[in-house]
N, C-alpha and C positions, 0 to 999 in steps of 0.2 A: 410096440413102437421103438424107435432108439431117438435118438439125440448123439450127437455130435459138436466136435467146435469145429468153427466159422470162424473165416476172418470178410467183414466189412471193406471192402477193402478204401468202396469210393468215403465213408468211414474212419477208417487210420489215414488214407492221405490229408483230408479234411483235419485232422486231429491232433496229427506229427509237429504243425506247428507248435504249440502246447506245449510239448516235450519239453524246451530247453527255457533254464529259466533263465541265462545269461547272453547276452546276446554279443559276447567276444568269446563265444563258442564257433565259432562263424570263423575264425580265423584260429586259433588254436587246430581248428578238425585239419584247415587246407594247411599248415604247418606241418600237424600228423602228417596226410596224403603224403608231403614231399618227403617226409623223412623215411618215411615206411618204403616207397620210392627211391633211395639209393640215395636223395639228392648232398650233397656236398656244402652248395649255399645258396641262401633260401633271399631274395630281393620282395618286402610287402611296402609299394608305397599305395596310399590312401590323402583321397581331398575330400574336405570334409565338405564344406561348397558344396562342388557336384555330386556329394556323395556315393564317391568311385572308388571300389577298392579293388588291385588287381597284385596281385601273387604265381611269383614267377620262380624255379627252382631248373634245375640242372640233371633231374634224374633220368630215371628210364622211359619214364614219359606216358601213355596211355595206351596203348595198346587196342581197348576197344573200350569206346564209349559208352555203350549200350549200360556196360559194369557203376557209369558215375551214376543213373537216373535208376539202377532198380533197388529197391529199398528191402533191408537187412540180408542180403546174400553177400559175403566178402567179394572182391578180385583178386584180393591180394595169392601170391602162391604159397605153397603151402607152408614153408621154413617161414615167413609171416605171421601164418595163421596161428600155427603150432609155439610160437613163442609171445607172438601177443594178442592173439585171444581179439582181432575187429571184429566193430559188430557189424560193420556194415549198411553206418548209418550216415559214414564222415562226411559228404557231399550234398544227402540232404535239407542241411543246415544252409546253405546256399537259394537254395530253390524257395525257402518261406522268410530268409531276411533280402532277397534284393529283387528283386525290377524285372532284370535283361542279366544271362550272363552269356559271356563269350568264352570258347576253352578252345587253346591252341595247344597243338599236340601233335609230333612224329608226324607231320605232314597233312596233320586234319586239323579240319576247326567245324565247329559248333555252335551257332547262335540263335538266342533264345528266348523268348517271354517263359517268366516261371507260372506263371496262373495257367500259360497256355501248356505248359509240360506240367505242372499238377492236373492239368484235366481230361493229360495223356493224347496231347493230341501230337500226330509225331512230326518228329523234329529229325532236319533233314543235318548230315554228317557230310561237310566238299571235302576234297581232296582240293591241299593247295600247291600249285605249282614249284614255287623256289620258297621253301619254309625248311628251318630246323628240324631236325631229327632226335636231337636231344631236348631234354626236356619238356615241363606245360604252362602255358601261363593262364588264369585264370581270372576274368575282369570282372565284376561284379558293379549295376548300374543302380543308383536308388538302394543303397546303403543306411543304414542308421546309426556313425558310429562316430557318435563326437566328440566322446575320448580315448579313444586310440591309441595318439600319443602318448599322454599321462600313461597309458594301462601296459602298454606293449612291452616296454622295459620288464615290468616286473613278471608279466606274461610268459617273457621269455625269456627268467634268468637258471633259469636250469636246461632247456634248450642243446642237448646236445650240439646241434647244426646251425654253423653264424648266420645270422639275419641281419639283413641290412634295410632298415623301417626308412624310407624318404631321403635314402642320401646315404643314412648314413647310420655305420655295424653297431649294431646291439651287444653292450658289455659282456654278459649272461656270466655271471662273478660264478651261481652254483653248478654251470653245464659242466662237465665230468672230466674235458681233456684241462682247466680251469685248477682242478683238485685233485690234494690227495691222497686217492682211495683208499682203503684195507675190505677186502673181502669180508662178507659173514654173510652167517643161513641164509638174510634177506634182500642182502644188496651190500652195492659199495658205502661206505658211508668214511663222510670229515668228522675227526668229532674236536671237539675246542678242547683249548688249553691241557692236553695232554702232554705238553713239555715246561710249558709254567703252570697247572695247578687249578687253572683259572676254567673250573669248568661249566659247563653250560646246560639246566634240561630242556635249552627250549632249541628245538629240533625241526625241520625243514624237512620235509618229507615229496620226493619228488616218484610219481610213477611214466612212465616213456616221456621222458621230458616237461613236463608237470607239476607243479605243484599238487599233493590231493591234503597234505596235511600244515594247518603252520598258525602257529603258539597267535591268540592276536597280538598281544605285544611280547616285543621284540627284538633285540638290535641284529640283524644281518650280520652283522659282522664276528657276533659275538656265539652265532647259533649254527648244533650238529647242522650237516644234509646228508641226507640222507637218499641214493639212487635205487629203488624198490627193483628188484629180480620183474620185470614182468611175468616171468613162467609162473608166478606164488601167488601173484597179487593182481584185483583187473579193481577197476574205477566203473563205475554206478553209470549204467546210459541213460544218455543222450549227454549227457552234461564233461559224465572223465571228471568232476575236481572233488574228488568224492568220494574214497573207499565202498571196497561194497565188505557186508560184518566190517563195519569198523573200529569198535568197539574192541572187537576178538586180536584183530590183526595190527589194532593199536598194545594192544596186551605184549602182544611176539614183537613189535621196536622195541618198544621197554624194555623188558629182559635180551635181548639184542645188546642195547645198548648198553646196559647192565654190563652184559658178560666183556665185552669189549672192554669197560673202564678195569676189569678184569682183570683181564688180561696188562693191559697198560699198565696199571699199578704194579704187577710183580712185576712188569717189567722192568721201573724202574725200583721196587724197593733191590735187589737185588744188582743194581747199577750206580746207586748212588750210597753216601754215606750216608748211618742210619739219621741221624739230624737231620738234615737236606731233605731228602724226602716226609720227613716225616713237618717240618715244616714245610715242606712247598705245597705237602699232596692232603694235607688231615680232615681239608675243605670236601675233597672231590671224593676219599675215604669212605664222610661218612653222608656227604649226599647220596652216596650213593652204593651206599648198603654195604661198606668194604672197609669197618672197623677191627675186624680180626684180623686181618692183616698187620696191625699189633701187637699182636699177644707177643710174638716172639720177639720182641723190637726193647732195648732198655732208653728207649726216650719217649718221653709224650710233649704231644702239643702245648705251646704257649698256651692256647685258647680256652684249655680244655682247665687252667687255673686262672679264679677272677680274685677282684678283692673288697671291698666295701671300697666308697670312699664318697659317697656321699648317704643322704636319708634313705633308706631304703622307701620304696612303694610298691602297690599295688598296680601290675604291670597292665599298662591299658590295650596299647600299639606295637606289643614287642620292642618296647621303649626301654635299655634299663642302661643309663649314664649312668648310675651309681657305682657301676660297675667297670672296673681298670682290669684288663690283664694285667698281674706280677710277671715285672720280670728278676725279681728275691724273693725265694721260703723261705722263714725264717730257719735259722738252723743252719746247717751243713751243704745243705744242698742249694746249689742255685741253679738257674736256669738261664742258659744262654743259646738259645738257635733248638730251643726242643729238649735240648740233649741234656737227665739230671747229672750235677757233678758234685 
């Protein structure tokens, strides 16, 4: 007797609808497809009352409509497959989220009922007489996205392609073209506080334009931003909102940030007077574990010297209001700006 792996195709098609945990995956996958098709502009229109979603792009378009309805088989070119490891399930969310799909691209059109499509009923692809050969338009009916208007700005905050939602361009503050990114072994990085020392451990991590790691509480303007190299990192199928092996990858990311801060601090140490360097960057030196850079400097940060100004008590929640930083050390040495004189 022999056994082998088999796939129950009917069961796979029926149960795939439960694989997606977030209804907004529908939008992110359509945006992702447009980006991979080389689009330089995408428009998203959503009517919550009629439950209609339309996504248009100016990319290369779809040369073979069968690729839309073939699960787990990527239709992208070899370069895209090597760079991004697409899963081949991007359009499938449309089949489960909408009741009707209308696709127009490269002079062709397909209009079909999603239940019929999932039942594997053949679908006609019609040649259009007068139609643009550029881009793709996907129109979905019966979609349930009541919160899209309040969510799409966050969804697209780091997306690399301009997106217009209901006639209004989205700002995309963390898109690569809006940031001065430094190349690192894991991707492009914007560290905050490199000039004034006001560093942060909060980091927004993006992969292929979408956030895959986000602090629970953070101030967006004061967070580091990292765009991961898609050749090294993969997100969990099908939602792509979490990194695979997140615990290991988070360590790689943290080590990269620490190493980049080391480089920044070494450059600042060479460029600035010792007292200015110490005062400005002591919190970052301490926060990122680089206090050894102070070993050969004849200055100490004022923050390490405290005097008792009230009755001491056992600390509760980190409150130490009985201490204050000294300005003068009794004796000959006066600390001004961190330098002992």
